[in-house]
N, C-alpha and C positions, 0 to 999 in steps of 0.2 A: 446810432443801433436803437432802432424802433419799438416800440412799445409789445406786441406783436414776441419777438423776436424772446426780449426779455422777458416776457411772461414765460416762453417755454422754459428758457433756463434753469429760469425758479422752477416750474413743476421738475423738470429732472432731476436738480439739488434735491428738491421734497421729497423724491421719491428713493431717491439711492441712499435717506438719511434713516429710510424703514428698512433698509435691504440691508442685514447684518452678513458680512464676510469674516467676521474676524474667529479665534479660535474656541471661547467662551460664552456659555451659557451663564445667566445670573437670575436673580429672582426675581430683577429688577426688568430684565430683557429676556423676556420667554421668545422660546423660534417659533414662527406664523408661516404660514403657505407664502414660496417664494424665497424666506430667508433661506442661508444656508451658513453652518460654521464648517471654516477652515484653517486646517491645521499650519501649525507655528512655518512649517517647510513648505507647505502646500501641496505635500503627499496625499490628501485624504481631505472629503469632504461628506458631511453631514446634514443630510436636510431630507425634504417630502420628496419622494419618485413615485413615477407609475411604471411599471416591466412594460418593455418595448411587445408590442404586439397582444396588449392584454387592457380589459376591462373592467378589474377587478378592484381598481380603486386605488386609492394611495397608502405609501406606508412610509415611515421612518426609517433610514436607513443610511450603513457610509460605506462610498464607493474611493476608489480612486479619481483622484483630485487632476494629478496631472500626465492622464494617458486620454488618450481618444476614445475608446474605447470605454462604454460603464460600466463598471466592474463590480458591482455588491457584494463587502465583504461580511455585512451585519444586518439583519432585519427585527427591528423590536418588535411592532406591531406585527409578524408575519401570518399570525392566525386570527389579526382580528383589524383587515386593513377598512381605512375610512372611505365607504362608500359613494356619502354626499361630497363629489369630487368639486363640486361647484362654490361647495360652501366653502367659507371663510374663516370659517370661526375654529377649525383645529389650530390646536397650539399645544408644543411644547414646557413646561415648565417646570420650575423648583419651586413645591410647596414651603409652607412656611415650618413643615416638618422635618425638611430636608431630602425629600423625597422627588424623583423624576417621574412624574407626570404627563401621558399623552392623551388629552381629553379635546372633547367636541361640546363648547358650550352650547351652540346649537339645538343638539339633541339632549344635552345634559348626559351624557356615557363618556365615561371613563376608562379609554381603546386600550392602554396599559397602564403599568407602574411600573416604578425599577425602586423596589425598598430598600433602604439604604443598612448593614450592614451591622451595624451600633446598637448597641442596648440601652443607650443612654437614649431619655425623653427629652429633654431641653440641652437642645442643640445650641440654641440659638441661631443669628441671622449669618448670611454670610458665604454658605454655601455655593460651591459654583461648580461648572460640568465643564470638562475641558478636553478637546478634540486633541491626541497627541500625534506625533507622527510616525508612531508606531501601527495606526489604526486602531490605535485602543480609546473611548470614551469614559473619561473616569469621574465623581462625584468625588465633591471632596471639600473640606473646609479648608479655611484660612490660612489651619496652620500645618496644612499639605495631610490632613489624617483622611485618607481613604474610602469613604463610605460604600461606594458603587463602581464598578468599573464593567464594560463590556467585555474585555476579556475574559471574563469567568464565567459569561455566558454567550460560549456563540453558537448561532446557529447551522452555517455549512463548511464553513470557511475555518483556517488556522494560521495565523499569521505569525510572521519572524519573532520571538521573545514572547510570545504571548504561553501563558505557562497554565495549560490546558489538566483540571483536575482529574486524577483517573481512578483514585481512592481515598476514602477517609475511613481512618480506623480498619484496615484490610477490607474494609466494604467497598466496595464499585459504586463509583460518581457517579457524575449524568453521562448523557448521549450526545454528541452532535445529529440535527436530522438535517439531510438534504433535500433541498426544493422539492414542491409536487412535480414541476415540468420547468421545462427554461424559463417559461413566461409567468410562472406562478411559486411565489416566494412561502406559500405555505408549508406547514412541513408535509413533509413527504411518507413514503413506505420505506426508506431504508435510512438505518442509523447506524450509529457505527458507537462502541464504547469501550469497557474491559468487562472480560469474562469475571461474573462474579461470582462463578464456581471455584475458580483456579488463582485467581487474582496474579495472571502469569500469561494473559494473552487476548489481542482484539479483534473484536468481530464485528461485523459489518452483517448487517439483519435485517433480513426484505420482510415489512411486518412482525411476524414472533419469530419467522423460523431463521437459521444460520444461512448466510450469503456465502460470505467469504470471511477467513480466519485467517491470522496474519501468523508471524515468526514467534515462538516465544520468548517473553525477554530474557535478554541471557543478560552478562555483566556489560559485552562488549556491544551489544547493540539494542536499540528499539525496534520498535513495527517498520521496517522499509528501510534500515541499514542509514548508515553516513552515504551521503553521497555526491559525487565530483561533475557537474555537469560539462567544464570546461576548465581552463587552466585557469577563471578569473574567479570561478564561483563553485563555491565550496558548502554544505550544507550540512549542518551540524546537530546532531540530536544528542537527546542525554533526559535519563529521569532524573530529579529532582525534589526530595525529601523537605521538609519541612512541618517538622513535629509531626502529626500521623498520618501526615497530608502526602500523597504522591502526585506528582504531575510530572506531564509528558512537556516538554519544551526542545525547541529548533531556534536555531540562529545562524544567519548564514554570513560569507566572508565579503570585507570591503572590498568596495568598489562592485557588485553583485548587484545585475538589473532585479526588479519587484519580481519575490518569490511567493508563494500561497501552498499550504495542503488543503485540496477540496474534494468534499463528499459530493460528486455528483448525483443528479436526479437519475441516472440508469443505475446508481449503485455501487461505479467505478470511484477508491482513490487516487486521487491524483494528486502531483507532484506537479505544479506549472510555476514558468518564467516568461516573465517579458519579453519578447522579442520588438528591440524596436527600430528594428530596421526593414519589416513589414508590421509592426503595428499591432500585432497579436498575441494569443498567449500559446506558448510550444508546451506541449505536455512532455514533460522527463521523464515521469515513469507516471504508471497507471496499475491498480491492480484491482480485480483480478483482470490477467493480460490474457486469457486464452477460458476456452470455455473449462477444460480440465481442471483449471484454477478451485471453478465452482467449488461450493464446502461436497464433500462425500461425493466431486463427481463421480470421482471413476470405481467408487466401490469400494467394501472391505478387503484389504490385503492386497491394494493397488493403491500405484503415485500416481500423481503428474511427472514428466518425465520432461526437465525443461533440458535437458542435455542436448538434445536432439533439433535437427532444423525445427520441424513441427513442433511443438508441446504434446504429448499424446500420453492415455494411460498406459501402464505397465506392470504388470505382479512383481512380488517380491520374491525372494531368492527362496528356491522350493515349492512356489505357486503356480498354478496353472491356471488360464481364462475361465469363469464360468460359463459365459458363453461368448461365442468366438466374435458373433455381430452385433451387442451390445454389453459394451466395455461396464455401462454402469452398475452392472449386478455382482461385478467386482473377481476375483480368483479366491480359489480353494487349493488345498496342499496337493501334493503331487503322494503324499504319506498323509497316514493317521500318525499323529501326538503323541505318542508314549511316555509318561512318566517316569522318568529315571533319575535314579541319585544325584546322577553327573549327568545333566544336560548341555548339550553342545548350544553356544550362543556363534549367530554369525554376525560381523561388524557390517551393517550399510551404512558407508563415509555421507558427508554433504545430503541431509536428509531434513526435510520440514518434518517434525514430530508430530505424531497423531492426535485427535483430539480423543478425550472422553480419557485421561491418565486420571492418576491417583499419585498424589504427592506426599514421601515422605521424608520427611522434617529430619534435618539433625543427621547425615549419614556421610559418611565419606565413599568414598568410587567403591571399595572395593564391598563396605557392607550394602551398598545399593544394590548390587552384581551377585550379592550372598542371599540378600531376599528374594529375588525373584527365581535363581535358582534352585532352591527350598521350597519355594509356593509353587507348585504344577500348575496352576489357573494361570500362573502368571505366563504373558505371548512375551514380552518383550519386557526392556526399560534401557533409560537414555537419561545421563547425567550432566553437570556443570556445575562450576564451585563458581559461585555469585559473591560478592564485594557486598556492603550495605547499599550500596547505590545504585546496582541493579536487581538486587532480589526487594521483593514484596514484604518479605517478611520471613525468611531466612537465608543465612551466609552457605547454604547448599541445597542444590537442586537433585535430587532423588524420583525418576518419575517412572510408573509402573503402569502398564497396562494387561489386564485381565479379562478381555472383552475385544471384539471385532476390532483390529488397527484401521481407522478410517481416517480420511482429508486428508491426504499423505502429498510429497512433492522432492522430487530430486533437484536441489537448490544448491549449486558448486559453491555461488559466494557464499551464502547465508547459514546453508543448514549445518547437521551437526550429525552426530555419530547416534546411533537408532542400532541397540542389540537384540537382534530377534533370535527367540527358540527355534531350534533346528529339531525335524523330525528325525528320528534315528533312522540311520540305511543299512543295507547288508553290510555294505564297505566298514563303516565305523566296526560292525562287531567282529570282525577280524583283526582289528588294532593292536591286541594282544598279541594274535600271531607273529604279527608283522615289528613288532616294537624294538624284541630284543636285536633281532642280526640290523637291525637300523642304531641301534645302542652300539654294538660289538664293532658297525664296518666306522660311526666316529671315533670311538676310541681309541683303533686299529692310526686312522689319518693322524688325530690330537697325538699320538704318540712318534710319528713320525714327524712330523711338523716342530716338534719340540727334539726332536735329533738332529733335523737340519738344522733348527736355528743354532743347535748350541757348539756345530760342526765350524759353523761359520762368525760365528759370533766375533772370531779376533779380525774381522775385516776391518773394524772400528768404525767409528762414529761417521766422519767422510761417508761411508760408503751408505750407514744410514739414513743421513739426511738425504744423501742423493736420492738414495731410495723412495725417500718422503715426499722431496720433491716430484719426483716422478708420479708416484700415488697422485699429487695431486695435482699435477697438470692432469693425466689421466681424470681425474674425478671434473676437474675443469670443463674440462672439453666433451665430459661423458652430457649424457642426456639421460631425466628419472623415468621411473614405471611410464609415462605419461608420454612418453618421447618429449619434452622440452629439454633443452639444455638447463645445465644446472649455471653458468652464468648465460646473459645473453652478450653481454661486453666482448670486444675482439681481443685478443693478445695481438700485440705491439711491440715490433722484432725492437732488439737492445740497438741493433746500429740505428734505426730512425729516430729513437732515445736521445742517444749519444747528438743526433744531428740537430735534432731539437734545441736539445742543451747547452749548445756548443760545449759539448766536452765537460757535464758538469760545470761549469765555468764560475768561479767564485763571484763572478758580476751578474751572473743568471742566477745567485739564489736569493728565495726569499725568506727563509728565517732557517731553524735547526731547535732540534728535542733531542729526548731522547730515544725518540723511533730514529732518527737518521736526519734527514735535509730535506729540504722541497725547493726546488728549480720552477724559477719560468723558462717557458720553452715555445717553440713555433714547430706545430706540426708538419710536416709537410708543407714548409715555408708560411701556412696562410693560417693555421690553427693555433690559436693562445692557449696553449694550456698550462698545470700548474703537475710535476714529476715531483713524488714521494718516493726518494730514494731510503731503503729499508738499511739502516749499518748494522754492521757484521754483530755487532756485540747490542744490538739492541733490543729491551724487553720485547716488543715485539718479534716474535717467530715467526715458525711459518702455519701454525695453527692459529694466529692475530691475522697474519696474510689472506689467509685463507678465508677466516670468517670474513675480514671485511669486504674481501671481494664479490665472495656468494652473495652477502647481505645489501650491501650498496646496490652490485647491479640490479636487484630484483625490487628493488624501492623505488618508487616514483614519485614525488612530493614537491612543488615546489618550495615547501623551503627545507629539504634534503640535499647535500651536496649532487653532483652528478657524478660517477664515475664514467670514462667514455674507455681506460682499456687496461691491462695489468702486462707487467712479463716477466717472465723469471728466466735469467738468463748465467748458466755458472753459480756463483754465491748471489748473484743479485737480486733481490726482486723488490720489482716497481713497481707504485699506483701510476695512475693518467689521470686525473681528475678537469674538469671545466674551470677555466682561469676565472677568477674573481678577484676582480682589479681594486676592489676596498679592504684586501688582506682580513683580517677577525676584528671581533668586536673590540678586544683589549685595545687596538691599537689607536682606535678612538676615547674608549672608555675611560684608561686610565692615563691617561695622555693630558695634562695640562691646557695644552696647544691647541691641541684636536677635537678637545671634548665639545666646545662652544657648537662645534656640526653637528653635533647630535643636540637638536632643539627638542623640546617634548614629544612633539607628533612623529619623531622620526624614532622615538626611542619607545613609544606606545607601540608603533610597528611594528619593530622590533621584536617588544615582546609575546604579542599578541601569533608573529610568525612562530617564536619559536615552543610556543603551545601548543600551536597547530601542528606544526614538524612532531613534536614527542605524541600528543595524540594519534597521529597515521600510525605512530613503532607503537603504539600500547593499544592500538583498537580497531581502527581501518586498514592496516597492511592484513594479510592473511596470515600471520601466528604474531603471538605476542610480544614484541623485542624490546629490553631492556639495554638501554644505550651503557650505563656505568659511569660514563666519565664527561658528562656535560660540565661546561666551562666557559668561559667567556672567549679562551682561546679558542676553542672547537666552533665558534660559532662564525661563520663566515659572512661577507657581507659583499654582494655583489653589485655593479654599478647604480642602481637604483636603491642600495642599501637595504634591499630585501634580505634577512636572515637565513641562512641553510646551516643546518645541523649536520659536521665532518664528524671523523674519526672513529669508525664505529669496529676495530679491533677489539676495544676490550666488550664489547655485547653481547649478550645471550638472548637467545630464544626459549619464551616458554611455549609447550604445548597446551591446549585447551582447556585440559581439565588438570594446570597447574598455574598457583598463583605466589609461591615462594620458594627460594631456593637458595643452599648455604654453599659457602666456597672456606678453602682455606688457606686460599690466596688470593685479600680481596687488594686488590688494583682500582688506582683511581688517581684523585689527586686531594691531598687534604685541604679540608675546608666545606670542600663540595658533597660531601661523601655524608649523607645519612648516621647518626648515630647508630642503629642495630647492624650498617653494614661494617662499620671501620672498628665495631668492640666485638660483636659473633660472626660476622661475616654472611648473615641474612642479607635477600636485598629482593627487590620486587619490584614493581609499577609506584611506589610509593616510595623509594631511593628515589628515581629519576625526577619525581613530584619533590620529593628536598632540594636536590640541585637545582630544578627552573626556581622555587624559592630564594636561595642564594643568591641568583643568576636576576633576581628581579627584583631583588632589596640591590644591588650592583647596580644596576641599570637605572634604578631612579635616585638611590644618593652620587654614585659615582664612587664609591670608596669599592676599594679591595675587600674582599672577603680576607686575604693571606697576608693586611695590613691592620689589627688593631691598633698599633700605634697610632694610625691618625685620629682615631676617636679616642680622645679621655676621660680616662676612669673606666671604662667599658671593655670586659676581654676583648669582645669581638662584635661583629657588627648584627648578627642576630642579637644579641644581648642590648646590645644600642638601641636598635629597629621597636622593639619591643615595649621597653621603656619610656619611649617617645611617644608612642601608641595610647600605651595608658596612663601616660599624661594629658592628651590632648592634641603632642605637640610633632604631628609628623608632617608638618613643614617644613619642619627644621631639617627632616633627613633628605628634602630635596638637593639638589646640587645648582650648586649656586649660580651654576653657569647657565641653568635655565629656568631658575627657579621665576625670573620675571616676567616671560611667557607661557607659563604653565599653569593650568587650572589646578588648582591645589587640591579640587574635591575627587579629580580623576587620578591625582598621585597618591594621594591618603589612602581610596581602594587599594591601588597597586599594592602599595605597603601591608593593606589589611589581606589580602590576598595571598603576599608573599609570606606574609608571617605564617597565614592555616598552613601554606606549604612545606613549611620546618619545622611542625612542631613534634615533638622528638616523639611522639607514639604514632606509626606507621599508620593506624587503625585509624586517627584522627586527624591527617594528611587526607584530604580532597582527591578522587582520581583526576587525570586529567579534562576529561571531559567535564568534570562539575568545572575544572577552570577557565575553559573555552568559556565556557558560559556565564562565569560571574564576568571575565571580563566583557565578551560581548553585552550584555544583558545588564545594566543598569541597579535594576528593577531588582535583581536581584537579593534577600535579603542575607548580609554574611553573619557567619556565627562569630564567637568571641573565642580568639586563639588563647590558649594556653599560656603563663610564662615556664621560658625554655627553660632547661637546665645549663650551666655551663658546663662547654665541651669543648674543649680545645689540644691540642697536643703538646707533650709536655715539655718542657725545657727548651722550648723552642719556636719562629715563627709558623705556622703551617708550612711545608711545602720545604723547610730548610732545615738543616745539621743532620744531624747523624742517628738520631732516636727514631727508631720506626714503630712507635707505641702511642694509642692514643687514651686521653687522663678523661673520666667523667666523674663527675664528686656521687653518684652513686656506686663507686666502689667496684664494677662488674668488674667481668676477666679482658685479660688483653688477649689479643688476635695478632699475629704479624702482620703487617702491611707492606705494600709494593707503592712506594710513589712515582708519580709519572710528571 
């Protein structure tokens, strides 16, 4: 090799040694022009950049390193660029005071500084700044103490797992600011943040004027709501409280493409997803979506109707346009509003709540309605029950309006009920004349119905059951007021099911339980199905059958079992489901020969899948659904070991203003029941959270909750897990069949989350939205779980024996139980 070639190789090696490409910045190794930090997984890069088609200078920023289109997600010196781009003296460095500083030694100026959040002045040496695969740039000490992070100071973009501070001690926090233009990173005219007047909604402002207003925070939603872009990409949003601070955060499901929330320079709040097929960002959703979405664009007492093909302004009931040619002037009442002692209110469902409300705290729904009805100045009211995770200050939300209603929308998916005061009409004044004859007719018809019923009661229970089935068939085949079918799944003939299951042959039987038997079938000779045949003596009767058919038919989620059809034939009631070849979770988890097949990545996938399925039931579906019988045998596994929640016979639906219910007929499975449900019959979403906590501990440990004799000296799995956690020995709980190849920090975090879910008081358990965030985001700090009470069934293993009572150490009263 000649001398010129050797010299060239030497120069290239020398130059490459000066070009950083690792993920850390240290005091001894600052970042200069031409250098870059690249996160460990190669997802993000940090360095100097100049926007395309711009001569405004250089900036320090973070962008996606692994996609061809440079997409900047954070800018440090956005309002103070490096003007002299030919200078090589600009440098990002860590000072002796452990501060990040961008400076230009040639002009002796500091362009940007990130001051650490530590009150201690003598931090010593060893601070490093690390670019993580999440896109977060973290300044920390060698003991991992965080001094500063870019996630706390977003510019125009919010990345998954970032926790954006919304409020601190009930006061609004900072805002995010859009770029000034497509090639200008400086702070633009549009900004977004929490409304400091109410702490219940988010605004986009144009300079100082409202430009767009989000939905009011509810217990089951945050701005934009949960969103599923396709079957493999789901976005989970939640509000998280840490001390006096409230944060907004979101995560995306495993395997999702890159996603980000962006406040665009045009003022639109966008959810974007990277499309690798055409190498571009796809807009999944954006707000405002139309001109009538702009703040107060429809004028007072008018709303933007999104139920039409083209969104347009519409007047409220009882109102007419002020100016037909100019919808922005709003609407006026058809009749003058008069104050009466008993005013009438009309319910407007699916509404985006107006602005300029008064929040009255600590009110029930009836109290809220009475407050508005008794106040002649009150024009409307709305109400929602909020848990501590959804409300920024108060577990109830009573809103009233005493001035013009502005900035409303018709939002079928995310709206709520608005109760509007009506003007009195001449027809209403005659109600006292009409009411007596109506009551007389009703009484007459009631008497006739009672006579008819007593006359034919002797027909017996058989006819009654047949009538119930006919009514149910009529109901299942009918449509609701909106013209939608009560169920979307087809009715399958009894003959086809008999043929599919070889006349319910024992060789086709997959399993059996208190409800009856399950058979494998081949429907129409081509499609594998599972047929649940309810036995005559089954605890699941007509009500449970209808409950399961209607519920599952309307629920669509990858972690819920899919109902294909149903059949009612004489005394037979059958349900036809998709066939899942790997049976149920307990088939693997509690079998010593099969449990090694569930290695940690599979168990982790199952845990997250179950959590997402429950979250869908509690929050993302149209109604709040409490399953009430979550257990390992009701978690089915498909061929890829994706979990699917099944058996909705015991499920109950909650209305939007309901957060708890009671029953004298406690149904479910011993061990998985929460204490308040087993002993008092009280159930809520937190009852399912408790059952999920038991499932989580079972999945990690491989122990059955109903087999405490497997755990020496401890009454049950919960107490055993808590004692190990308290002693710092959570690794001892991990199933020995997976322990060797299991990340113990992940398993310990799962155990910690499980213990939070099984706390005795439902108020201390997290919502499933918080659980999903805890599982997806390892940076979320976990609260300390309290020591559990001893809670076990008297005189026998749970689920066995004849004693149907539950015993607790606190001496509370007993409730009758029905085991399954």
